[in-house]
N, C-alpha and C positions, 0 to 999 in steps of 0.2 A: 371510832366509827359513829355514824349518826344514829342515835337512839331516838325513838319516837314515843309519844305517850298515847295511851288510849284514854279518852275522856268519856266516861259514861254519864249520860244525862237522863234525867227523868222528865219526860214530856207528859203533860196531863193526858191520860187515856192510852199511853203507849210507853214502851221502854225500848231504848235502842242504844247501841254502842258506836262510838266513832273514835278514830285515831287521829292524832295530830302531834307535831313536835317541831322543835327548833334546834336540836343539837344532840350530841352524843350523851351528855349527862344533863338532862333537864332537871330543873328544880321546881317542876310543876307550876310554871307560870302560865296561867290561863289566859290565852290571847284571843281577842275578838276575831281576828282573821281565821284562826283555827276553828273556833266555834261556828262561825258563819259557814265555813266550807263544809262542815259536817251536818248542816241543816238542809242540804240539798237532797231531793228524792233520789234514791239509789236503785240501780237496776239489779235485779236478781238474775244473774247469769249462770253459766255452767260452773261447776266447782273450780275448775282451773281459772276461769275468768274472774271469779270472786277472789281467788287466792292472789292472782297477779295484781288486782286493784288494791287490796289491802297492803300487799307487800310494797307497792310504790309509795303509799302514804307513810308506812313505817320506816322504810329504808331511804327513800329519796325526798321525803317531806313534801310531796306533791301528789296531785291526782294523776292517774295513769294517762299517758298520751296514746293516741291511736296506734302508732307504730309499735310501741312497747306492748300495748294490750294485745294486739293481734299476733305479734311476733312471738312473745313468750308463751302465750296460750297455745299456739300451734306447736311449739317445741315440746311443751309439757304433754300435749295430746299425742305427740309422736314418740313419747317414752323417755324424754329427758327427766331425770329425777329432780324433785324440788330442791334438794340440797345442792345439786350441780347448778340449777338455775339461780339460786340465791347467791352462790359464789360468783357466778358470771355477773350478776348485778353489782356485787361488791367490788368486782374488778373494773367496773366502768369508770370512765373519766368523771362522770357526774358524782358518783358515790365518793370517789377518792377526793375530789375537790371539796365536797361537803365535810369530809373528815378533817382535811387540812384547815379549812375555814373555821371549824369548831375549835380546833386546838389553839389557833391564833387568837380567836375571840375570847375563849375561856381563860387562857393563861396570860395573854398579852393585851387583851382588850382592843385588838385591831385585826384587820384582814391581812393576809400575807402580801408582802410587797414584791415577791418574786415567785417563780414557779418551782423553786428548788424542792420544797417539801412535797409538792404534787408529783414531780418526776421521781422522787425517792419512793413514794408509795406505788406508783405505776410500774416501777422497775423491780418490784418485789420486796421493797422495804416494809417493815412492820409498823403498824400504828403505834405500838408501845415504844419502839425505838425512837420514832419521830417525837412522841410525847415527852420522852426522857430528855431528848436533845433540846426541846423548847424550854422545859422546866430548868434545865441546867444552863441556859443561855445567860450571857451578861445582861440582856434586856430584862429578863424575868427577875434577875438578882437586883437590879436597880429599881425595878417596879415594886419589889417587896421591901424596899428600904435601904438596900445597899449594905446590909449587915448579915452575918451568918444567922443571927437570931431571927431577924425579920424574914430571911429566906426560908428557914425551917418552919416557922409558923405559917407562912403562906403555902408552902408545899404540902404540909400536913392537911391544911384546910382544903386545898384544891384536889389532892389525891386521895385522902383518907376521910374527908368530911369530918375532921375533928382537930382539936388543938393537940400539940405534942405533949406527951407525958414527960415528967421531969427526967426520968432515966434516959428516955430516948433523946430528949433535947440535949442533955449533957453529953451523951455518947456521940451523937452525930456532930455536935459542935466541936468536940475534940478531934474527930476524924477529919472534918472539913478544914479545921484550922491547921492540921498537919499536912494539907496539900491534896487530899482526896478531891477529885472533881465533883462538882455539883451534878453533872450528868450521870456519873456513876451512882451517886446517891439516889437520883430519881429512878434509874434503871432497877436498882435493888428494891425500892419501894414498890414500883409498878410490877415487878416480877414476884413480889411476895404474896403470901397467902391472904393477908388482910385486904389488900387491894383487890385480889381475885374474888374474895367472898363478897365484897361490896358491889363489884360489877355484876356478879351472878345474881345477887338479890335485886339489883336495879333492872337487870334484863328480864327478870320475872315480873316485877312490878315496883315502881318507885313508891315512895311514901304516899299514902292516901292524902288527898286534898279535898276539903269540903267547901262548897261555896255555891253561889247562884249566878246565873247570867240571864237577864231579862226574866222570862217566865220559866226558864229551865233550871232545875236543881242539879248541880254537879255532885255526883255521888263519889266517884273516885277517879284518880288519874293513874294510868298504868303504862307499862312499857310494852313488852311483846306478848307475854302470856297473861298479863292482867290479873295476877294473883300472887300472893306471897310464896316464896320458895320454901319447901320443907327443909328440915335440917339435913336429911339424907341427900336431897337434891343439891344443896349447897356443897356438901362434902364431896359429892361426885363431880360436880362441874367446876369447882374452884381449881383443882389440879389440872383439869383439861385446859382451862384458860391459861394457867401458868405455863403449860407446855406448848399450847397451840395459838394462843392469843385470843382476844375477845371477838375478833371477826369470825373465828371458827365457831365459838359458842353461839353467837347471834345467828349464824347460818343454820346451826342445829336447831335452835328454838323456832326460827321462822319457817323452817322446812318440816317442823314436827306435825304430827297428826292433830295435836291440841290447837296449834295455830291455824291449821287448815280448817278445823271445825269452827273456830271463831270467825273465819272468813265467810263460812256458809251461813252462820247465824246472823252476822251483821255485815251484809254485802256492802261494798264501798265503791262500786262503779256507778257514778251518778248518771242519771238520765238527763240529757239536754232538754231543758224546758224553757219556754218563753211565756211569761205571765202577763207581760204588758209591752206595748209599743207606743211610745209618745214622741211626737205626735204622729198621726196617720196621714198628714198632708203637710207640705212645706215646699218652699222654693229651693233651688240649688244652693248648697251651703248651709241649709238648715241642719241642726244637730238632732239626730234621732237616737233615742235610748231604748234598748231592749232590756227588760228586767226578767230575770229567771234564774236558772241554775245550770252549772256545768257547761258554760258557754265558752270554754277555753278553745283557742285556735279557731274561733268562729270566722266565717267570711259572710259578707252581705252583698247582695245585688239588688238594684232597683230596676225591675222589669228587664233583667239581664245585664244591666250596666254595673260593673264592679264598683264598690265604694271602699274608701279607706276605713279601717276598723281599729278601735282601741278597746281591748278587753280589760276591765278593771280587775285588780287582784281578787282572787277567789272565784272568778268566772261567773259572778252573779249579775254583772251588768256589762253590756256591750254598747259602746258609743260609736256612732258613725255619722257621716254627713252626706246629704243628698249630692251625688256627683254630677258634674257637667255631663249633659247628654242623657240624663235620666228622663224617663217618660212615664206616664200613668201606667199602672200595672202592679203586680205583686212586689212587695219588698220581701226578700227571702233571706233568712239566716240559716246557714249550714255549718254544722260542726263535723269533725271527722267521725263522730259517733252517730250522726243523724241517720245514716242508712240502717243502723241497727234498731232504731227506735221509731220507725214509722216515717222516716224521711225528714227533709228540712222543714222549717217553719216558714209559712208565708201568710201575708195578710195584704189586702188592697192598700195601695198608697197613691195619693194624688199629688203630682208634682205641680206646684203653683208657679205662675210666671214670676220673674224677678227682674227688676231694673237695676243694673250695676252702675250705669253712667249714661250720659247723653252729651252730645256736642253739636253745635255750640251751646253755651248755657244761656244765650239770649239771642233774640232775632226779631225782625219786624214781621208784621202780618204778611202771610204768604211766603215767608222764607222757610227753608227746610231745616229740620233737626233730625239727627241720626241717634236712635236709641239703642243701647246695647244691654244685653242681659241674657236670660235663658227662658226657654219654653214659651216662645212667642207664637209658635205655629197655631193657626186658627184664631188669631186675635180678631175680636169683633169691634173693638173701638180703642181709640187713643185720644186722651183728653188732656187739656191743661186745667189744673185746679180741680180736677176730678168730677166735673159736672158738665152737662150740655146746656146749662142755663146761660144765656148771653150776658146776664148781669154778674155772673161768676166765671166759671170756667167754660170752655167751649170745645166741642168735639173737633179734633184736628180736621183740617180741610183736605182730607184724603191722606191715606197712608199705604205703604207697601211693606208687606212682611218679606224682607229680603231673604231671611233664613230664620232658623229657630232661635238665633241669638241676635238678630238685628232687624230693626224697623226703621224705615225712612218715612217721616211724616211732615206735613206742611202746617205751619201755624195757620189756624183757621181764619178765613176772610170775615172781617167784621168783629173780631174779638175785642172785647172791652176790658179784659182782665190785664192787670199790669204784671203780675207774677203769680206763680203757683207751681206745685209739683206736677209732674207728668204721670199719668195713669194709663196702664195698658190692661185691658180686660180680655180674657180668653174664656173658653167654655169651662176651664178648670178654676178660674178665680181671677183676682185682680192684683196687679203689682203697682205700687206707688213709689215713685222715686224719693230718695232721701233729700235731694237738693231741689231747688225751685228753678223754673225757667222764667226768664223775664222777657215780656213782650215790649219791644221798642217801637218808636214811631216809624211808619213806612216811608219809603222814598217817594220822589215824584214819579208820576206815570211815565212809562216809555212806550213808544208806538213802533211796532214792526211792520204792520200792514193793515189795510182796510179791505174788506171784501163785501160787495164789489167796491172797487174804487171809482165806480161810476154807476149810475142808475138810469134805467129807461123809463118810459111812461108807466110800465107795469110796476116799477119799483121806485117811483119818484116820491112825491109828497105822500105821506101815509105809508110808504114802503119802509124797508129797514136796511141797515148796513151794519156789518159786524166789524168791530175794531179789535185787533189783536195786539197784545203788549204785556206789560207787567204793572204791578201795583194798582190794579183796579180795585179799590177798597169799597166794600159795601157801606152804604150810608154816607159816602163822601163824594161820589163821582158826579161830574157835570160835563156836558158837551155843548159846544157853541158851533152851530153850523154857520157857514159864510153868510154874513148879512144879518144874523140874529144874535140875541143875547143868550148867555149860557142857560141851559135847562138841566135839572136834576135827572139822573138816570135811576130808574127803579132797581132795587136790590135784586129783584127776580130776573133782571136782564144781565146780571153779572155772574159769571161762573164761579164755582167754589174756590178755584185756584187763583182767581183775580187776574187771569191772563186773557180773558175775552169778555166782550159785552156787545150786545145787540141793541142798537138804538133806532128809534123811529124817526124818519125824516119829517121834520115839522113843516107845517104850512108857513109860507112866507120866506122860505130859503130862496135867496134871489141871485146868488152869484156862485160861480165855480171857484174853489179854493180849498185850503186845508180846514179840517174840523179841529177845534181846540178842545183837548181832553184835560181835565184837572181833577185833583183830589185836594185834601186839606194841606198837603205839603207843597204842591207845585203843579205845573201844567206842562203839556207838550202838544205840539201840532201833529196832525196826521199828515201823510203825504197828500198832495193836491187831490181834492175830491171833485169829480165832474158829474154833471147830469148829461147823459148821452142823448143827443137829439134824435127825434123820429120824425118821419115825413109821411103824409098820406098822399092822395092823388091831387093833381092840379085842377083848378076850376077857373075858366073852362079849359078843356083840352080836347081837340086842338084849340090853340089861341091865335088871335089875329095880331099881326105885327103892330107894335105900339100900344096895344091894349094892355090892361092889367090882368095878370094871372095870380091866383091865390092858392097857397098850399097850407093844409092843416097839419098839425104835428104836436109834439110835446117838447118841453125844455128848450124851446127856440129862443127864449129870452136870455139864456146863459151864453149865447154865442156872439162874439163880436162880428160886426157886419163884414169885416174883411175875410171872415171864414165862411162866408156864403157866396158861392160862385155859380154861374151858369156857363158851362163849357170853359171853366177856368178863369172867368172874368166876373168881377162884381157886377151884378145886374143894376140897371138904372131904376130909380124909383123904388128902392127897397124899403119896406116898412115891416115892423114886427109888432104884434100886439103885446100889451103889457103882461098878459097871462102866459105868453110864450107858446100859444097854441095855434098861431097862424102867422104866415108872412106873405107879402105881396110884392110884386115888382113888375116893371114894364117888359112886355114880350119883345125880345130882340127881333130886329128886322132881317132875320136870316131864316129862310124857310127850311123846314126839316125837323128832325129830332134833336132835342137839346137835353142836357143833363144838369139838374140842380143838385149841388152838394152843400151840406151843412156839416161842418167839421169842428171838433175840439180835441183836446188831448185824450179824451176818453173814447172817442169813436167818431164815426161818420154816418150820416143819414143821406140817402140819395133818392132822387125821383126823376123820371123822364117826362118830357112833354113835347108836343109837336107845335111848331110855329108856322102859321100860314099867312100869306099876304091877303089883303082884302081883294075881292073880285075886281078884275080890270074893267074899265069902261072906255068906249071909243066915242069921243065927242065930235071928231071931224077927221076926214081924210082929204088931204089937199090933192086936187086934181092937177097934176103937174103936166106941163107940156114937155116936149122933147128937149127944150132948152134947159130945163132944170135937172134933168137926168136922174131924179129920185122921186119916190113917193113918201110923204110924211104923214104918219098916223098920229093923231092928237088924242089925248084922253087922260086917264088916271090909273094909278096902281099898276104901272108897268114894271113889276118886280121879276127880273129874270124872264122876260117875255120870249115867246116864240110866235112866229107869224106863218100862217098858211094862206095861200091864194088859190082859190079853186081847189082846196083840199091838199095842195102841194106845199110842203115847207119851203119858205123863202128865206134866204140868208138875210140877217139884219146888219146893216152897216153900222148903226150906232143907236143908243137909246138912253132915255132917262125915264123916270117914273111917270112922266107925262108926255113923252114924245118918242116915236120910233121912226127911224129913217131906213127905207129899203131902196137900194139902187135899182134904177130902171132896168139896167142890164140883167138884174136878177129875175125880172119878170118875163124877159123875152122867151126863155125856154118853155114857159107854160102858156104863152099867148098863142091863140090860133088866129087865122085870117078873119074868122068870124067875129073875133073880139075887137079886131082893129076897125072899128066903125065909130064914128063920132057919136058920143052920148051913151055908149054902152056902160052899164053899171055892173061891176063884178064883186062877189063876196070876199071880204077880208076877215080872218079870224085871228085874234090875239089871245094867246094862252099863257097863263102864269102858274105858280104853284097852287093858286086858288082853284078849287074844283069847278068854278064857274068861268068860262071864257068870255071874252068881249067880241062881239060880231059887228062889223060895219061894211060899207060898200065903197068900192073904188070905181070912180067914173073916169073912163078914158076920154081924154080930150085931145083931138088931133089939131095940128097947126093949120095955118090959113091956106097953104097951098096943098095940092092934092098929091104931091109926090116930090121926092127929092128935096124935102124940106121947103117946098115952094107953095105950100097951101093945100096940098092934097093929103088925105088921111090914109097914107100907105105905111108899110111896115118900117120903112127907114125913119119914119117920124119917131119910132120908139126904140128900135133895136139897131 
């Protein structure tokens, strides 16, 4: 069975006792792990709690676990005897495995390679029988030299802690040489009184060992009762061991009042303590170390997010890493015993941002880069080369925090840095990439649209136009309007993403066509750019046929003359001034309203005007006799004339602008007998579109005879 040691140490100003062990038969090897485990602050619990804690150290060579601590304490509180409880622990798989491991390590120098010995003990086999079997094995025989003499010397040393006496060596050599099995020899020694006395003495206390460890002085090392056995005690317990085995004797010692009292004087239930946390801030993946004591079976969360945990042997240090998904808040360490001692340990922890990678690893100005990492929420800036100084790094030209683990950023417009790490800053801190991002040369500009693609007088020269596209690089952009040389575009007119710039239309732009946009890499034309014409009122209006009418407007010089029409036809005499602010043409000789249209691909301007003929004049009305059969009115400006005689409209037979013929028969219905007199003058009115009519007189002239066309002035001379 696994025997433990009690190592008493003297600490300046205090005295305490602690148990530790590594096997059934210790040789008082003082081990660092054992000592460190006993320097942990202990909890003074109930008597049964203290007993169970010490028992675990002495029987199982470890600190008590929560399940065992609570379970065995409750059973003892409910009336289970300590002797029964100890025997239950001795029957456990853990205890039996420790026994088997000790036997193999002690006698064969190795761990068992099968579960045979463990199954033997679990099924009721005794420790002593298994021990005899191992000592009597061929492996032990070969390990001790492969001779009877070597075997006997090794067995005496390992079982009786001495060399064989001459009589014993001779006797056993003879017996073994005659065929007695080595296992039987071992059984007889193990069952003998000398072996029993040695074990009883060791169960009380092993040989004292004096030494020091750091500032601690080691006073003695003990087994279960930590004192030498009296002669009467050895005489009593040695036969008990021979009859019942050492497990029985150990159970009796551990369940004794003396052992129970030791557990109260030197309680061994450590208090979970955290003395340090390093660091208290870090990115995902950062190692965080808790220093303290009794931190076995610890769990750690970062603001509620579980983290992986490694507890170093002895439970004095816990190593963990900041997990993915961790956020600012308490980092909490909990052990199964935390609830008993004031709850888990917590301290504030700040989770810093971290950049794990980005792609692509290079790109031109205004290209996008996707940054991957952790804790990007709330990012306030993303930079290349870690600075906003244009001579070094530059703040990214816009970025989007897509999630806590991803940012999409644009290489800033106008950046002059060739390469550098990417930096992400959040309210919690700054993350710097381990790799560098290389800024490459931009591509030529591309144009998708211009807005407006035309300008009116309100947005003409001195107005502005917005060009949309890509690769509009600050410090590089130029534009050339139709008819003008390229001019630089101010950086303030270019947006941060290099996709839009607003430019002022310069004076002197003279033609309609594309605007040429260029950067240091290349150039591209915009779609055709037009200046939309505008028209004001005509002057004069109304206008007289054949005269000149003038219209004011804007952008009229960008229009080909074929795109200027009056009622769909290019007007005669068209002229446009150099500034494009007026045009003139000859008024068409068609009376009425007319429409002037000025058109290009950007739009149309229109205006209406009225054309009137000049006022008509009557210079002569021929007095016709009956032989001529018509009246001829002579004059000017007879444009679409109408004639009235005595206020009555008279049909016109034919006309030109200078002559109107009216049939005599058309006059008959309006003539009276009173009119039919030689030398009577009657009013003739000629009216055109002009508001001013022409007025003349018509003198009736009869023929020579007085009637029937024979000289008289009667009605048949006219009608």
